[in-house]
C-alpha positions in Angstrom: 32.3 -48.6 -43.3 32.8 -51.6 -41.1 36.4 -51.7 -41.9 36.7 -48.1 -40.8 34.9 -48.8 -37.5 37.1 -52.0 -37.0 40.3 -50.0 -37.3 39.1 -47.3 -35.0 38.0 -50.0 -32.5 41.3 -51.9 -32.7 43.3 -48.7 -32.1 41.3 -47.8 -29.1 41.4 -51.4 -27.7 45.1 -51.6 -28.1 45.8 -48.3 -26.4 43.2 -49.2 -23.6 44.7 -47.3 -20.8 44.8 -43.9 -22.7 41.3 -44.6 -23.9 40.0 -45.3 -20.5 41.7 -42.2 -19.1 40.2 -40.0 -21.9 36.7 -41.5 -21.5 37.0 -40.9 -17.7 38.0 -37.3 -18.2 35.1 -36.6 -20.6 32.6 -38.4 -18.3 33.7 -36.2 -15.3 33.6 -33.0 -17.4 30.0 -33.7 -18.4 28.7 -35.2 -15.1 29.9 -33.0 -12.5 27.9 -29.9 -13.3 24.8 -31.9 -13.8 25.3 -34.1 -10.8 26.0 -31.0 -8.6 22.9 -29.2 -9.7 20.8 -32.3 -9.1 22.0 -32.8 -5.7 21.5 -29.1 -4.8 18.1 -29.2 -6.3 16.9 -32.3 -4.5 18.4 -31.0 -1.3 16.3 -27.8 -1.6 13.2 -29.9 -2.1 13.8 -32.0 0.9 14.6 -29.1 3.1 11.6 -26.9 2.0 9.1 -29.8 2.3 9.6 -29.9 6.0 9.8 -26.2 6.4 6.7 -25.6 4.5 4.8 -28.0 6.6 5.7 -26.1 9.5 3.8 -22.7 9.5 5.3 -20.8 12.4 7.9 -21.3 15.1 8.1 -19.5 18.4 11.5 -19.4 20.2 13.8 -17.2 22.3 15.1 -14.2 20.5 18.5 -14.9 18.8 19.5 -16.6 15.5 16.5 -17.4 13.6 18.3 -19.9 11.3 19.6 -21.8 14.4 16.2 -22.0 15.8 14.7 -23.5 12.5 17.5 -26.1 12.1 17.3 -27.1 15.8 13.5 -27.3 15.8 12.9 -29.0 12.4 16.0 -31.0 11.9 17.3 -31.3 15.4 20.7 -30.0 14.2 22.9 -27.2 15.5 23.3 -26.3 19.2 20.0 -26.0 21.2 18.9 -22.3 21.1 18.1 -20.3 24.3 15.0 -21.4 26.0 11.6 -19.7 26.5 9.0 -20.3 29.2 6.2 -22.9 29.0 3.8 -20.1 29.8 4.4 -18.8 26.1 2.4 -21.9 25.0 -0.6 -20.8 27.0 -0.3 -17.2 25.6 -0.4 -18.5 22.1 -3.5 -20.7 22.5 -5.4 -18.1 24.6 -5.4 -15.9 21.5 -7.7 -18.5 19.8 -5.8 -18.1 16.5 -4.0 -21.4 16.6 -2.6 -24.1 18.7 0.9 -24.8 19.8 3.1 -27.9 20.2 6.0 -27.5 22.6 9.5 -28.8 21.8 12.5 -29.4 24.1 15.6 -30.6 22.2 18.3 -30.0 24.5 19.1 -33.5 25.4 20.5 -36.5 23.7 21.1 -40.3 24.1 24.5 -41.5 22.8 23.2 -41.8 19.3 20.2 -39.7 19.0 18.6 -36.4 19.8 15.7 -36.5 22.6 12.7 -34.5 21.5 10.5 -33.6 24.4 7.0 -32.7 23.1 3.3 -33.9 23.3 1.1 -36.5 21.5 0.0 -33.6 19.2 3.4 -33.8 17.5 2.8 -37.3 16.1 -0.6 -36.2 14.5 1.0 -33.0 13.2 3.8 -34.9 11.5 1.7 -37.7 10.5 4.0 -40.3 12.3 2.7 -43.8 12.3 3.8 -46.6 14.7 5.5 -49.7 13.4 5.1 -51.4 16.7 4.2 -50.8 20.3 2.3 -47.6 21.4 2.8 -44.0 22.1 4.2 -42.8 25.5 1.7 -42.5 28.2 3.7 -42.4 31.4 6.5 -40.4 32.8 9.8 -41.9 31.6 8.5 -43.7 28.6 9.8 -42.9 25.0 9.0 -43.7 21.3 11.9 -44.2 18.9 12.2 -43.1 15.3 13.1 -46.0 12.8 16.8 -45.0 12.6 17.1 -44.4 16.3 15.8 -47.9 17.2 18.1 -49.4 14.6 21.1 -47.6 16.0 20.2 -48.4 19.7 19.3 -51.9 18.7 16.2 -51.8 20.9 12.5 -52.2 20.5 9.5 -52.0 22.7 10.3 -53.3 26.1 13.9 -52.2 25.8 15.6 -49.0 27.4 17.6 -46.1 26.3 19.6 -43.7 28.6 19.9 -39.9 28.2 23.5 -38.8 27.9 24.9 -36.4 30.6 25.4 -32.8 29.5 28.7 -32.5 31.2 31.4 -34.8 32.4 31.0 -33.6 35.9 27.4 -32.7 37.0 27.7 -30.9 40.2 23.9 -30.5 40.4 23.6 -34.2 40.9 21.2 -34.8 38.0 21.6 -38.4 36.9 21.0 -39.7 33.4 17.6 -41.0 33.0 16.9 -44.6 32.0 13.6 -44.6 29.7 11.5 -47.4 28.8 10.9 -47.8 25.0 7.2 -48.4 24.4 7.1 -47.8 20.6 8.9 -47.5 17.3 7.8 -45.3 14.4 7.6 -46.3 10.8 10.4 -44.9 8.7 9.5 -41.5 7.1 12.8 -40.4 5.5 12.8 -37.3 7.8 14.9 -36.1 10.9 12.0 -37.8 12.9 13.6 -41.2 12.1 16.6 -40.6 14.3 14.7 -39.0 17.2 13.8 -40.3 20.6 10.5 -38.8 21.5 9.4 -38.3 25.2 6.8 -36.4 26.8 7.6 -32.8 27.7 7.5 -33.7 31.5 10.1 -36.4 30.9 12.4 -33.9 29.2 12.1 -31.7 32.3 12.8 -34.8 34.4 16.0 -35.3 32.6 17.0 -31.7 33.3 16.3 -32.4 37.1 13.2 -30.4 37.5 11.4 -33.4 38.7 12.8 -35.8 41.3 11.7 -39.2 42.8 13.0 -40.0 46.2 12.7 -42.8 48.7 9.5 -42.9 51.0 11.2 -41.2 54.0 8.3 -42.0 56.4 9.4 -45.7 56.1 13.1 -45.1 55.6 15.0 -48.0 57.0 18.3 -46.2 57.7 18.4 -43.4 60.2 21.1 -41.8 58.0 18.4 -41.1 55.4 16.6 -38.5 57.7 18.3 -35.3 59.2 15.4 -34.0 61.1 11.5 -34.4 61.5 9.0 -31.9 62.6 5.2 -31.9 62.5 4.9 -30.7 58.8 7.9 -32.2 57.0 10.7 -34.7 56.8 14.3 -33.3 56.0 16.2 -35.8 53.9 20.0 -36.3 54.0 22.3 -36.6 51.1 22.1 -40.4 51.5 18.5 -40.4 49.9 18.7 -41.9 46.4 17.3 -40.1 43.4 15.7 -42.5 41.1 17.3 -42.5 37.6 14.4 -44.7 36.2 10.6 -44.1 36.3 8.6 -47.4 36.8 5.0 -47.9 37.7 6.1 -48.7 41.2 7.9 -45.4 41.8 6.1 -42.9 39.4 3.9 -41.6 42.2 7.1 -40.5 44.1 8.1 -38.2 41.4 7.3 -34.5 41.8 8.2 -31.2 40.2 10.0 -28.4 41.9 8.9 -24.9 40.9 6.1 -23.5 38.7 5.7 -25.4 35.5 4.7 -22.2 33.6 8.3 -21.2 34.1 9.8 -24.5 32.9 12.0 -24.2 29.7 11.1 -25.1 26.0 13.4 -24.6 23.0 10.5 -23.9 20.6 6.9 -23.9 20.0 5.4 -25.1 16.7 2.4 -23.0 16.0 -0.3 -24.2 13.6 -2.7 -21.2 12.8 -6.3 -21.8 12.0 -6.0 -19.8 8.8 -3.8 -17.3 7.0 -5.4 -14.4 8.9 -4.7 -16.0 12.2 -1.0 -16.5 11.2 -0.7 -12.8 10.3 -2.2 -11.8 13.6 0.1 -14.1 15.6 3.1 -12.8 13.8 2.0 -9.3 14.7 2.2 -10.1 18.3 5.9 -10.6 18.2 7.0 -7.6 16.2 8.4 -5.8 19.3 12.2 -6.0 18.9 12.7 -5.6 22.6 10.7 -8.9 23.4 12.8 -11.9 24.5 10.6 -14.1 22.3 10.5 -14.1 18.5 8.3 -15.8 15.9 9.6 -17.1 12.5 8.3 -18.7 9.4 10.6 -21.5 8.7 9.9 -21.5 4.8 11.1 -18.0 4.7 14.2 -18.8 6.7 15.0 -21.8 4.6 14.4 -19.8 1.3 17.0 -17.4 2.3 19.5 -20.0 3.3 18.8 -21.9 0.0 19.3 -18.8 -2.1 22.7 -18.4 -0.7 23.4 -22.2 -1.4 22.3 -21.8 -4.9 24.4 -18.7 -5.3 27.5 -20.6 -4.0 26.5 -23.7 -6.1 26.4 -21.5 -9.1 30.1 -20.4 -8.5 31.1 -23.9 -8.0 29.4 -25.0 -11.1 31.1 -22.3 -13.0 34.5 -23.3 -11.6 33.8 -26.9 -12.5 33.0 -25.8 -16.1 36.1 -23.9 -16.3 38.2 -26.9 -15.2 36.1 -29.1 -17.7 37.0 -26.7 -20.5 40.6 -26.9 -19.6 40.5 -30.7 -19.3 38.7 -30.8 -22.7 41.5 -28.8 -24.3 44.0 -31.2 -22.8 42.0 -34.2 -24.3 42.2 -32.4 -27.8 45.9 -31.8 -27.2 46.4 -35.5 -26.6 44.7 -36.5 -29.7 46.7 -33.8 -31.7 49.9 -35.2 -30.1 49.0 -38.8 -31.1 48.5 -37.7 -34.6 52.1 -36.6 -34.6 53.3 -40.0 -33.2 51.1 -41.9 -35.7 52.7 -40.4 -38.9 54.2 -43.6 -39.9 51.0 -45.4 -39.3 49.0 -42.9 -41.3 51.5 -43.1 -44.2 51.3 -47.0 -44.1 47.4 -46.7 -44.5 47.9 -44.5 -47.5 50.3 -46.9 -49.1 47.9 -49.9 -48.8 45.2 -47.9 -50.6 43.5 -45.7 -48.0 42.5 -42.3 -49.3 42.5 -39.1 -47.2 38.9 -39.2 -46.7 38.8 -42.7 -45.2 41.9 -42.2 -43.0 40.4 -38.9 -41.7 37.2 -40.9 -41.0 39.0 -43.6 -38.9 40.7 -40.7 -36.8 37.3 -38.8 -36.4 35.6 -42.0 -35.4 38.2 -42.7 -32.7 37.5 -39.3 -31.2 33.8 -39.7 -31.6 33.8 -42.9 -29.8 35.7 -41.6 -26.8 33.5 -38.4 -26.6 30.2 -40.5 -27.2 31.2 -43.1 -24.5 32.0 -40.4 -22.1 28.7 -38.5 -22.5 26.6 -41.9 -22.3 28.4 -42.7 -19.1 27.7 -39.2 -17.7 24.1 -39.6 -18.7 23.9 -42.9 -16.8 25.5 -41.3 -13.8 23.1 -38.4 -13.9 20.2 -40.8 -14.1 21.5 -42.8 -11.1 22.1 -39.5 -9.2 18.5 -38.3 -10.0 17.2 -41.7 -8.9 19.3 -41.9 -5.7 19.4 -38.1 -4.8 16.4 -38.3 -2.6 17.9 -41.0 -0.4 21.2 -39.3 -0.5 20.1 -35.9 0.6 17.8 -37.4 3.3 20.9 -39.2 4.6 22.7 -35.8 4.8 19.8 -34.2 6.6 19.7 -37.1 9.0 23.4 -37.1 9.8 23.9 -35.9 13.3 
């Protein structure tokens, strides 16, 4: 048997280019459907894990999928806003508590998430260094956001302007980094977290001005009466909140009307969740409530359906490629007539010659299948990291 294996090996080694091409073709035929399904399956697990940990979301009526993607993964355009007073409405029911979200703003590299300290407990986010924000203008960075911005506690990040020309005169806000979170492998890693009041300050709902009662330049004041001082356009709006000027910042308007993009709702129990959902059944209402797990299930059902068609297409191409591989072997037999005749003349019977040829084909097929198995194992091992990277991409 060793002589048969030696002859098959020497033939494949001599025609190494053809052999490598055939092995690569077999490897791809076997691996692609398996690898595709592994990636889709892992993606579903990663997406559903975050959705299932978020019982309910309240947002402005519109695209439910957009609301979920923006609130859970900080992807897609920011949805329409709802009023902050909706949070009070939820908590006054006594059926659960809410966590506000405002995800309309970004730094150069990362989304800015305006929320409260409850969010960190809800997502079980732990600090790697520093502390949580405690003052207007402070922020906490996810692990990826800190790496991309190359800053840590004591550094600063700046909000990106929403438009090239800001007629309203709202300046980018320079925020002090007071903490960095431990990596979690979730979209939280690439977020910049600020207090909801800081998010409203970025929008321009809060302002800090010079102390006009001690203004050094007469151009800073237009008029003075008994009750108020009227400032001129020369008064500088702060674009950074510091311990020295934080007292000068004040909000304009009723905070109950200030905008949020979503509210994460944590019902006390299943019954409370059903009752909360019942309060938002009115189709005429400007506010809606969604269960993220249900929305993602519908999305993944579509993804799996598309994936099934893609897998079928890959298998059809694979069958055609396998037929081509068979054709290559058949044509090679025609070209090897003289070689086969020589083996007969030196004493090789039909069975041994057929065994050599079959062993050549089996070696190519077995090697291709083994390589595909190795790639499938590596894909299964690395798919969690890969799909998390896809989710985290902005």
